[in-house]
C-alpha positions as CSV (number, residue, x, y, z in Angstrom):
1,M,169.2,136.2,99.7
2,S,172.1,138.2,98.4
3,D,171.7,141.5,96.6
4,R,174.4,140.5,94.1
5,R,173.4,139.3,90.7
6,P,174.8,135.9,89.9
7,A,177.5,135.9,87.2
8,H,176.5,134.4,83.8
9,P,178.2,134.2,80.4
10,F,175.7,136.3,78.6
11,P,176.6,140.0,78.1
12,G,174.1,142.8,78.1
13,E,170.4,142.6,78.6
14,I,167.8,140.1,77.5
15,R,166.7,141.6,74.1
16,Q,163.9,139.2,73.1
17,V,161.3,136.8,74.5
18,G,160.3,134.1,72.0
19,H,156.9,132.4,72.1
20,I,155.8,129.2,70.4
21,V,152.4,129.6,68.8
22,S,150.0,127.2,67.1
23,D,148.7,129.8,64.7
24,I,150.8,132.9,64.1
25,D,147.9,135.0,62.6
26,V,145.8,134.4,65.7
27,A,148.7,135.1,68.0
28,M,149.6,138.4,66.2
29,A,145.9,139.5,66.5
30,E,146.0,138.9,70.2
31,W,149.2,140.9,70.6
32,L,147.8,143.7,68.5
33,V,144.8,144.0,70.9
34,L,147.5,144.7,73.6
35,G,149.0,147.5,71.4
36,V,152.0,145.5,70.2
37,G,152.7,145.9,66.5
38,P,153.1,146.2,63.6
39,W,154.4,142.7,63.0
40,T,157.1,141.8,60.5
41,V,156.7,138.2,59.4
42,I,159.3,136.0,57.7
43,D,159.2,132.4,56.6
44,V,162.5,130.6,57.4
45,T,163.9,127.3,56.2
46,Q,167.0,126.5,58.2
47,T,168.7,124.0,56.0
48,D,171.9,123.5,57.9
49,G,170.7,123.7,61.5
50,R,171.8,121.2,64.1
51,Y,169.4,119.9,66.8
52,R,170.9,117.9,69.6
53,G,174.0,117.3,67.6
54,T,172.3,116.1,64.4
55,I,171.8,118.0,61.1
56,A,168.1,118.9,61.2
57,P,166.5,121.2,58.6
58,A,163.5,123.0,60.0
59,T,160.9,125.4,58.8
60,T,159.2,128.1,60.8
61,T,157.1,131.2,60.3
62,I,158.3,134.0,62.6
63,G,156.8,137.3,63.6
64,F,158.7,140.1,65.2
65,A,157.4,143.2,67.0
66,N,158.6,145.3,69.9
67,A,156.9,146.2,73.2
68,G,159.2,149.1,74.2
69,S,162.8,147.9,74.0
70,M,161.8,144.3,74.4
71,Q,161.3,142.3,71.1
72,I,158.5,139.8,71.0
73,E,159.1,136.9,68.7
74,L,156.3,134.6,67.7
75,I,157.3,131.2,66.2
76,E,155.0,128.8,64.4
77,A,156.9,125.6,63.7
78,T,155.7,124.3,60.3
79,G,156.0,120.9,58.7
80,E,157.7,117.9,60.4
81,A,161.2,118.4,61.7
82,S,163.4,118.0,64.7
83,S,164.1,121.4,66.4
84,V,163.5,123.2,69.7
85,W,160.5,124.8,68.0
86,H,159.0,121.6,66.7
87,E,159.7,119.8,70.0
88,A,157.7,122.5,71.9
89,R,154.9,122.4,69.4
90,D,154.6,118.6,69.4
91,L,154.5,118.6,73.2
92,G,151.8,121.3,73.2
93,R,154.1,123.8,75.0
94,F,152.7,127.0,73.5
95,G,153.6,130.3,75.1
96,P,156.9,131.7,76.3
97,H,159.7,129.5,74.9
98,H,163.1,131.3,75.3
99,V,164.9,134.5,76.1
100,A,167.5,135.8,73.7
101,Y,170.7,137.8,74.0
102,W,172.2,139.5,70.9
103,V,176.0,139.4,71.1
104,D,178.9,140.9,69.1
105,D,181.4,138.2,70.1
106,F,179.5,135.1,69.3
107,D,182.4,132.6,69.6
108,T,183.5,133.9,73.0
109,V,180.0,133.9,74.5
110,V,179.3,130.3,73.2
111,A,182.6,129.1,74.6
112,D,182.0,130.8,77.9
113,A,178.5,129.3,78.2
114,T,179.8,125.9,77.3
115,A,182.6,126.2,79.8
116,A,180.0,127.1,82.5
117,G,178.3,123.7,81.8
118,M,175.5,124.8,79.6
119,T,174.5,122.6,76.7
120,V,173.8,123.7,73.1
121,V,170.7,122.0,71.9
122,Q,170.0,123.9,68.7
123,E,172.4,125.8,66.5
124,G,172.7,127.2,63.0
125,D,174.1,129.9,60.8
126,G,170.8,131.7,60.1
127,N,171.2,130.8,56.4
128,S,174.5,132.8,56.4
129,I,172.9,135.9,58.0
130,A,173.9,135.3,61.6
131,R,174.8,132.4,63.8
132,F,172.6,131.4,66.7
133,A,172.7,128.8,69.5
134,Y,170.1,127.7,72.0
135,F,171.3,126.6,75.4
136,E,169.1,124.3,77.6
137,L,169.5,124.8,81.3
138,T,168.8,121.9,83.7
139,S,165.4,123.5,84.5
140,G,164.5,123.2,80.8
141,M,164.7,126.9,80.3
142,L,166.1,127.9,76.9
143,I,168.4,130.8,76.2
144,E,169.2,131.9,72.6
145,V,172.4,133.6,71.7
146,M,172.2,135.5,68.3
147,E,175.2,136.9,66.5
148,H,174.5,140.7,66.3
149,T,175.8,141.2,62.7
150,D,175.3,144.5,60.8
151,L,172.4,142.9,58.9
152,V,170.7,141.6,62.1
153,R,171.3,145.0,63.8
154,A,169.6,146.9,60.8
155,F,166.7,144.4,60.7
156,M,166.1,144.5,64.5
157,D,166.5,148.3,64.6
158,G,164.0,148.6,61.8
159,I,161.4,146.5,63.6
160,R,161.9,148.5,66.8
161,E,161.6,151.8,65.0
162,S,158.5,150.7,63.1
163,C,156.8,149.8,66.4
164,E,157.8,153.1,68.1
165,T,156.3,155.2,65.3
166,W,153.3,153.1,64.4
167,D,150.0,154.9,65.2
168,G,147.8,151.9,64.4
169,T,147.1,153.0,60.8
170,G,148.6,151.2,57.9
171,P,149.3,147.4,57.8
172,A,149.4,145.7,61.1
173,V,151.2,142.7,59.6
174,R,154.0,143.1,57.0
175,R,155.1,140.0,55.2
């Protein structure tokens, strides 16, 4: 085996591991026992998302916390919809779901990944906050690319900082 790392179109390091969960409150409680928290939770309705090329609104409840520099994302797919999140839930595929890169030049990274033969299976504009795309590899692995806008940067930095300074007192979950 070669010592060289294979080239890929995603710049920087993996910043996040996303998990599909059946109950976000139970999942956050389990992570809190491991010392990961506090959690920031948001409800998201992605009205203009596309799933496998078709407009597909989807709703999720998402929790974010950091374990060191790695962000953990917990995703509970809610309601009935077509999305990578709902697909995993409906197949009972709970646990690690995807890895994510946060990128400054979203258009170039998406074009490079597509040119490398990767397929976009889910995409959206994050309700005008930041664009995202999920690529599905032939193994079934999912890779998310998230546009690292100033608003996203501030939100993610705030989550990381709250986890670095949290001493276990105060709210463990912030909605």
